[in-house]
C-alpha positions, -999 to 999 in steps of 0.1 A, spaced: -72 -423 597 -99 -428 568 -101 -399 546 -135 -391 529 -130 -384 488 -157 -375 465 -151 -379 426 -173 -361 403 -172 -373 367 -166 -409 378 -183 -422 348 -162 -403 324 -127 -411 308 -105 -400 337 -131 -402 364 -137 -440 359 -99 -450 360 -92 -426 387 -120 -445 409 -108 -480 399 -71 -469 412 -83 -453 443 -105 -483 451 -72 -501 460 -65 -478 489 -76 -489 523 -72 -455 539 -99 -439 517 -135 -438 519 -147 -429 483 -183 -414 475 -193 -407 439 -216 -378 425 -234 -392 395 -262 -384 373 -271 -423 367 -262 -448 394 -268 -476 368 -236 -467 351 -219 -475 382 -204 -512 381 -223 -536 406 -192 -547 422 -181 -510 427 -216 -500 444 -206 -524 472 -172 -505 479 -187 -467 477 -213 -444 484 -231 -429 454 -250 -401 453 -274 -394 424 -272 -356 411 -252 -330 394 -233 -299 399 -264 -277 390 -285 -295 418 -276 -280 451 -293 -303 473 -275 -332 460 -241 -317 456 -243 -306 492 -252 -342 504 -222 -354 484 -199 -333 499 -212 -336 534 -182 -345 555 -157 -349 526 -121 -341 531 -110 -339 494 -131 -335 464 -123 -340 426 -136 -322 400 -133 -340 367 -162 -321 348 -162 -300 317 -181 -298 286 -162 -307 257 -183 -312 226 -216 -295 238 -237 -270 226 -228 -234 220 -238 -224 258 -206 -248 272 -188 -218 286 -217 -206 308 -225 -239 320 -188 -246 328 -186 -212 347 -220 -220 366 -210 -253 374 -174 -246 389 -190 -218 410 -219 -241 424 -191 -268 435 -168 -241 450 -194 -226 471 -208 -261 482 -175 -271 489 -169 -238 511 -202 -246 528 -195 -282 536 -163 -276 549 -142 -295 521 -105 -289 527 -91 -296 495 -103 -296 456 -84 -314 430 -91 -300 394 -76 -316 360 -77 -286 333 -56 -283 303 -21 -263 294 -23 -231 273 -26 -194 278 -56 -170 280 -41 -151 251 -42 -176 225 -63 -204 239 -92 -219 221 -129 -213 233 -130 -249 252 -93 -247 265 -103 -211 278 -132 -224 294 -109 -249 313 -88 -223 324 -115 -201 338 -128 -231 356 -95 -235 372 -98 -196 383 -134 -200 396 -127 -231 419 -94 -215 432 -112 -178 438 -115 -185 475 -81 -196 489 -86 -183 522 -117 -209 525 -109 -237 501 -74 -250 490 -71 -259 454 -49 -281 435 -51 -275 398 -33 -299 373 -30 -286 340 -22 -314 309 -21 -310 273 -32 -341 250 -37 -373 271 -24 -404 257 -43 -436 266 -64 -463 252 -98 -450 244 -88 -411 247 -100 -391 222 -64 -378 211 -50 -413 212 -79 -424 189 -76 -396 164 -36 -404 160 -38 -438 158 -68 -440 129 -49 -413 109 -19 -433 111 -33 -467 103 -58 -455 76 -38 -430 56 0 -441 41 -1 -403 27 -16 -374 47 -23 -337 35 -20 -318 67 -26 -281 79 1 -261 95 -11 -265 129 7 -301 128 37 -281 137 24 -266 169 43 -275 198 26 -295 227 36 -317 253 14 -348 257 13 -373 289 2 -408 296 -31 -415 311 -13 -437 337 10 -404 345 -21 -382 350 -38 -409 372 -7 -412 396 -8 -372 398 -39 -370 409 -39 -399 432 -10 -384 448 -25 -349 452 -45 -363 480 -16 -368 501 8 -342 496 17 -315 525 8 -281 512 2 -247 523 -21 -224 499 -30 -233 464 -9 -247 439 -9 -249 399 8 -277 387 20 -285 347 21 -319 337 37 -334 304 63 -354 287 88 -341 263 79 -313 238 65 -324 204 46 -314 175 14 -332 163 33 -339 132 62 -356 153 34 -374 174 21 -390 140 55 -400 130 62 -414 165 29 -435 163 38 -447 129 71 -459 142 58 -478 173 31 -495 149 57 -503 125 41 -481 95 56 -458 72 37 -426 65 43 -393 48 31 -362 58 24 -331 33 18 -298 53 -1 -270 35 -12 -236 46 -49 -235 32 -67 -263 52 -91 -242 77 -101 -257 110 -137 -267 95 -120 -283 68 -97 -301 92 -125 -312 111 -143 -327 83 -109 -348 77 -111 -362 110 -145 -368 112 -140 -391 80 -111 -410 91 -116 -411 134 -144 -418 155 -146 -384 171 -183 -363 159 -177 -330 140 -182 -305 173 -156 -327 193 -132 -324 161 -139 -287 155 -129 -280 192 -98 -302 194 -87 -289 160 -91 -251 175 -71 -261 207 -43 -276 184 -38 -240 169 -21 -230 200 8 -240 222 2 -262 253 36 -266 269 45 -268 305 51 -233 323 62 -239 357 84 -271 374 60 -279 401 54 -314 389 91 -324 395 93 -304 428 63 -315 443 58 -349 428 94 -362 427 85 -397 425 69 -394 392 86 -396 361 62 -393 329 66 -419 304 80 -408 270 53 -405 242 65 -435 223 59 -455 253 25 -442 260 16 -450 226 29 -486 230 9 -490 263 -24 -477 250 -20 -501 218 -12 -531 244 -43 -523 264 -64 -526 233 -49 -556 220 -57 -571 253 -90 -557 258 -81 -539 288 -97 -506 278 -113 -495 311 -128 -461 297 -129 -443 267 -136 -406 257 -175 -412 247 -184 -426 281 -195 -395 290 -212 -372 266 -224 -334 269 -258 -322 264 -292 -345 263 -272 -377 257 -254 -375 291 -260 -402 316 -292 -414 300 -319 -432 321 -328 -467 308 -367 -458 303 -361 -419 296 -392 -410 270 -396 -445 256 -432 -447 270 -436 -418 249 -427 -435 218 -453 -431 191 -443 -455 164 -430 -491 174 -416 -519 151 -420 -552 168 -406 -586 158 -408 -619 178 -383 -649 171 -379 -683 185 -347 -690 204 -347 -725 191 -341 -743 223 -307 -721 227 -301 -709 260 -308 -674 270 -268 -668 278 -261 -676 242 -285 -652 227 -273 -623 253 -240 -629 239 -249 -626 205 -265 -594 207 -238 -578 230 -215 -587 200 -235 -562 176 -218 -531 162 -179 -523 161 -159 -546 138 -186 -574 138 -211 -553 122 -248 -556 125 -253 -589 107 -276 -578 80 -270 -553 50 -238 -540 67 -233 -517 36 -266 -495 44 -258 -496 79 -222 -479 68 -241 -457 42 -263 -442 72 -233 -439 95 -216 -417 70 -245 -393 66 -247 -392 101 -212 -379 105 -215 -356 78 -244 -342 95 -223 -337 125 -234 -370 146 -211 -399 157 -213 -422 127 -204 -459 129 -167 -455 132 -171 -446 168 -174 -484 174 -173 -497 209 -148 -496 238 -146 -537 240 -155 -560 214 -170 -586 237 -186 -569 268 -210 -539 273 -219 -521 301 -244 -492 309 -232 -458 293 -208 -476 265 -210 -462 229 -222 -488 204 -213 -472 170 -241 -443 169 -262 -459 198 -254 -459 236 -261 -486 260 -293 -472 282 -302 -505 299 -285 -538 304 -298 -567 321 -276 -599 321 -291 -624 299 -326 -607 296 -324 -570 280 -305 -546 262 -317 -512 255 -299 -491 230 -308 -454 227 -301 -436 194 -273 -409 191 -275 -405 154 -289 -371 141 -325 -380 138 -360 -358 138 -372 -373 169 -357 -401 195 -355 -437 190 -345 -468 211 -336 -504 199 -347 -531 226 -338 -566 228 -359 -583 253 -349 -620 257 -378 -642 272 -374 -682 280 -382 -691 248 -384 -664 227 -365 -630 216 -386 -596 214 -369 -573 194 -384 -537 193 -375 -503 176 -393 -473 193 -395 -440 177 -410 -406 192 -409 -383 161 -403 -343 163 -429 -330 144 -443 -335 106 -407 -342 96 -402 -368 124 -432 -384 110 -423 -386 74 -390 -399 83 -405 -431 100 -430 -435 71 -400 -432 44 -376 -456 65 -404 -480 74 -396 -504 41 -360 -504 52 -371 -513 88 -392 -543 77 -362 -559 58 -336 -549 86 -354 -559 114 -369 -587 98 -335 -604 95 -316 -593 123 -333 -613 149 -329 -646 130 -292 -635 122 -289 -629 162 -303 -664 166 -278 -679 137 -249 -662 155 -259 -675 187 -260 -710 178 -224 -706 163 -208 -692 193 -182 -714 212 -193 -722 246 -179 -699 275 -152 -717 294 -137 -706 326 
């Protein structure tokens, strides 16, 4: 008999991969609760039911849960503003109550390892979320997985470790590098989550998952070994969490707020406290830490990064609509360029190659300086890069931009995520014989207007040359081969 399964957070790092895994099962009828339907690939839309909404909208939540047997709760507010704890509490409470009202039989939740007494604010919130979801065992069964650092291509933890090891032959490290943890490979996490649908169980269950116990120092040493690099670490007792966070943002893709949350979490041990993974899921043997690093590196090498930590972002950058606010832009800088007889497909490929290792074609040094300023101001900066060097999809991060709309061979709309006194978009509109490139800006107060006026000469140079370089790069692209 086909069972109905709901996945929340299905456009995030874990949820996107879980969705792809469960799509291979013919015995499941999948439903997704998303804020923005356009972030779901067209091929997936044909195989699932999608409800637009979130856990703060009761009507959409009840619609999504109607007739559901098992519901995944893969939502958290990592990196959001100071009210994340209350948002997490309200979200979890709304979801639990709606599940009970809809007659859902089982909720599967992925939280974090750790104990309340020593947990950071974000880890504590993950623990409280699990407690809220499982607060009514008489009416709703909850399987609560607790994982530490998740290692996989595109995960924040992996990208931090890989970037530090790759860029720094010698590292001055804080004392928290000796904190014990039990990381786990993303594929093992997915196996546990998927098998939890079928497990025969009476009552609630908390399952701690992880591989061998290791310190953060050991993780960096092991990563260097896999990458065939020699690295030296010098631990010192004086590096505060704030200083450590600045250290991370300079050499890794994560912004300050997320770096701070991750560093705070690393100060306390996150180790497995029960043996339920082996007891209830005996078929799963977690791969070693070194094997998980090797697997993640191979996925990157072969362009198989299915999801990335930046797929979902908390706060006002979450699931942006393709036209949110753009019609309210006060300032616009528009340039029109001839396609020089080139087909639309080549122009589109050229545009979609922007950012990341390719750079921005024009005055890359200025882009890098702007990215560094953004990083130091708490933004994403340029070194966030992109998930895939060749392909984009709605919701992808592109340096300090996010893909808000993508229409094959016709349009790319990027919304700015850098720190700005206003809201900005960069639009590429490909017409049959011309490329229309438009920078849109909606200022916030006097400061926003001064910012636009100050930057106008720079915009004149950059945007005047960018379209020409896009056309030139398109002409040099090799033809697509099947």
